[in-house]
N, C-alpha and C positions, 0 to 999 in steps of 0.2 A: 815111382817118384816122377819120372818123365811124363807119365800119363796125367798126373795131377797138375803138373806145370803147364802142360798143353791145354787142359781144360780151363785153367785160370786165365791164360792169355786170350783164349777165345772169348771168355766172358767179358773181359775188359774191353776188347775190340767191339763187341756187340753194344755195350753201354755207350761208348764214345760215338759210335755210328748213329745210335738212336738220339743222342743229344744233338748231334749235328743236324739231323732231320727236323727236330723240334725247333731249333734256332732258325732254320730256313723257312719253316712254316710261319713262325712269328714275324719274320721279316716281310713275307708276302702279305700277311694279314694287315701289318702296319701300313703298307703302301696302298692298300685298297681305298677307293673313294666310297664314303658312306652315302647312300642314296637319300634325297630329300623326302621327308614324309609328306610334305605338301608341295605339289608342283608349282612352278613359277607362273604357269599359264592359267591359274585359277581365276575366275571372274566373280566380282561381287554382284549380288542380286540387287542391292541398293547402293547408289552413289549419292552422298549427301554433302552439301557445302553451303557457303554463303560469302557475303561481301559486306564490309562496313566501311563507309567513307564519310568523313566529317571535314568540312571546310569552314574556317572562321576567319573573318577579316575585320579589323578595327582601325578607325581613323579619327583624328582630332585636330582642330585648328584653334589658334588663339591669336587675336590681333593680326589676322591674315588679310593683307590688303586686297588680294584678288577675290576674296569672298568665298563662301561655301558654308556647309554645315559645321558647327562647332564640334559635333560628335556624330559618329556613325559606327554601327556594328551590324554585321551580316553573318548569318549562319545558314549553311546548307547541309542537310543530312540525307544520305542515300544508303539504304540497306537492302540486301537481297538474300533470300534463302531458297534453296532448291533441293529436291529429292527425286532422283530418277531410278525407276525400277525396270529391270529387264530379266526375263526368264523365259527361255525358249522363244516362242513367237510373240509373247506378250510384253508390251511396254506400257509404262505409266509415268508420265512426266508431270511434275508439280513445281511451280515457280511463284514466288511472292516478291513483289517490288514495292518499296516504300520510299517516297520522296517528301521531305519537309524542308521548307526554307522560309526565313524571316529576315527582315531588315529593320533596323531602328535608327532614325536620324533625329537630330534636335529640332528640325523644322517640320517634319512630316509625321513623327511618332513611329509607332510600330505597324508594319504592313507585312502581309504574307506574300511571299514570292513563289512558293511551290507547295503543293499539297496533293499527294496521290497515293492511293492504295490499289494494287493490281494483283489479283490472284488468278493464275492460269493453270488449268489441269487438263491433260490430254491422255486418253487411254487408247491404245492401239493393238491390233492383231495383224501380224505380218502376212501379206498375201504373196509377196516376193521379197527378195533382198532389199528392194528400194521403195516398195509401195505397201502401205498398211491401211486397213479399214479402221477408222478412228472415230472417237467422239470427244468433242472439246467443250469445256465449260470455262467461262471467264466472268469474273466479277471485278468491276472497276468503279471506285468512288473516291472520297476524300475524308479527312478527319475533322477539320475545323471550318468556321464560318469564313466566307470569302466576300469581298466587296469590290464594286466597280468605282474607280476614282476618276471617271470622265469629268466630273465637277469636283475639283480638289477639296473644297470646303464642305461638300455634301456627298460623302460616299454612300452608294446605294447597295443594299444587301443583295447578293447575287447567287450564293451557293452555300451549302453546308453538307454534313454527312448524309449520304443517300439522297441528296438533292443537288445535282443529279447522281443517280447510281445506274450503272449499266450491267445488266445480267444477260449472258448469252449462252445458249445451248445449241451445239452445232454438230450433227453427224456428217461424216464425209470421208475423204481420202487424204492420206499424208504421204507426200513424195519427198524422199531424201536422196537426191542425186549424188551428193558428196557428204562427208562426215559432218560438217559444220553448217549445213543448209537444210532447212525444213520448209516445205511448201504445202500448206493445208488448204483444201478446197471443199466447200460444201454448197451444193445447189439449192438446198432448202434448210434454213436456220431460223430459230426463234430468238428474238431479242426483246427485252423489256427495259424501258426507260422509266426509272423510279424517281419521283419527286415527293418525298415524304413530308417536307416542310409545308405547313398549311399556307404560309404567306406566298411562297413561290408557286404552290399549286393553284392558288386563287387567281394569279395573273397568267396561268397557262405557260409557265416557263419550261423550256427544253422540249417543247412540242406536245406536252400533255394537254388534254382538254381542261378548261378552267374548272377548278373544283375537284378534279380527279387526281389520282396519285400515281397511276401506272399507264404507260402507253405500250401496247403490244404491237410488235412488228414481225413480219415474215419476209425473208429475203435470202439472197445469196451472200455467202461470207467466204473470205479467204484471208489467210495470214502467212506472212513470210518471216521466218526467224533465221538470222545469220549471226554467227560468232566467228571472229577471226583474230589471229595473232599476227599482225603485220611484221613485227619484230619481237625480239626477246622480251622487251619491256613495254610494248605497245599492244593494247587490246581494243577491239571494236565490237560492240554488241548492238544489233539492230533488230527492230520488230516493226512490221507494217501490217495493220489490219484494214481490210476493205469490206464495206457492207452496202448492199443495194437493196433498198426497201421496195418490194414488189407492189405494195399497196399505195405508195405515194412517191411520185417522181423517181422511178427506179434509175433514171439516167444520172441523177445527182448522187454520186457515190460518196458515202461517208468515209473519211480517211482518218486513221489514228496511227501516228508513226513516232517512235522514240528511238534515239540513237545515243550511245554512250561511248566516248573515247577515254581510255585510261592510259597514261604514260607514267610508269614507275620511275621515281627519282632515286629512291633508296628502298630499304627493306620495308618501311612503314609509310613513307611519304610518297605522294603521287600528285600529278596534275590531271584534272578531269575536265571534260567538256560534254555537257548534256544538251541535246537539241531535240525538242518535241514539236511535232506538227499535228494540228487537229483541224479537220473540216467536218462539221456536223450540220446537215441541211435543216435539222430541227432546232438548232441553237440559234435563235434569231434575236440577238441582243445588240446588234450593231447598226450603223447607219443613222441618218438624221432622226428617224422615228423609232430607233432601236427594234426594228422588225426585220432585219436582214441577216443572213448567215455570212460568215467571213472565215478565211483561213487564219487560224490562230497559231502563233509562233512563240516558243519559249526557248531561251538559250541561257545556260548557266556555266560559267567557267570558274574553276577554283583550284587551289593548291592546299592540300591538307593531309590528314591521316587516312590511309587505306589499308585495311587488314583483310586478307582472304582466309576463310575458314573451310576446312575440309574434314570429313569424317568417313 
């Protein structure tokens, strides 16, 4: 009898000890950290995004002694889309900018204040952490007819889609000393000035020979692109293009510069200031005889809707 009691107590002790071990194992497993299946350091091959900005202003007067237009309405639209690719040593940056602006007043009617389409694509292969061998393609033109109002009652037709249009192909080197700065230099680039409209082609507008539609140029090209966040709610984007035509007055460098300041007011509202500078030695539309080049300046300030898109 004592033998069987001894065996019974030994069996009970063994079961209790096994249960305690199981409970301890479960406690340890419950406290373990489950590893992430996807590491936080993973990098996207494509980075896509965009920007939509619309500014609208309206004014009206009635029996206003100081004078002025009875009605005015202005609209400025800016949109941007970009797609950046990076894998290994290969990069491919694509960017599209569209600007459209109109103003309507009771005395002047409707006039265009802005009109630009700009597509830039740059493909590169890294030679070092800061220098890449690259090829750049740029297309710049507009959408709608433009007029010169030097004589208010007799506006003269001056531009339209692909009149002018600028097409550039440029192999060179891209230097990125810091994250938000890119300096591209090409000693030999090809640029084509397109004047598709027969009326503008006939008068030899934008440097093309009278009756022709394309002016081919070879020269040196450089572009500087800079993006900076001065503060949490203030962004500055700048791009400067420089072109020297080896075939005609290479010392007269063509300049195209665009600057955009954005100050966020709230989640969707912002204040913007866009400043563009252009000097094209072949654009001879100024002076007493309309045969001289000149520095062109455009400034647009507005408050409106701004939405950033990211994918």
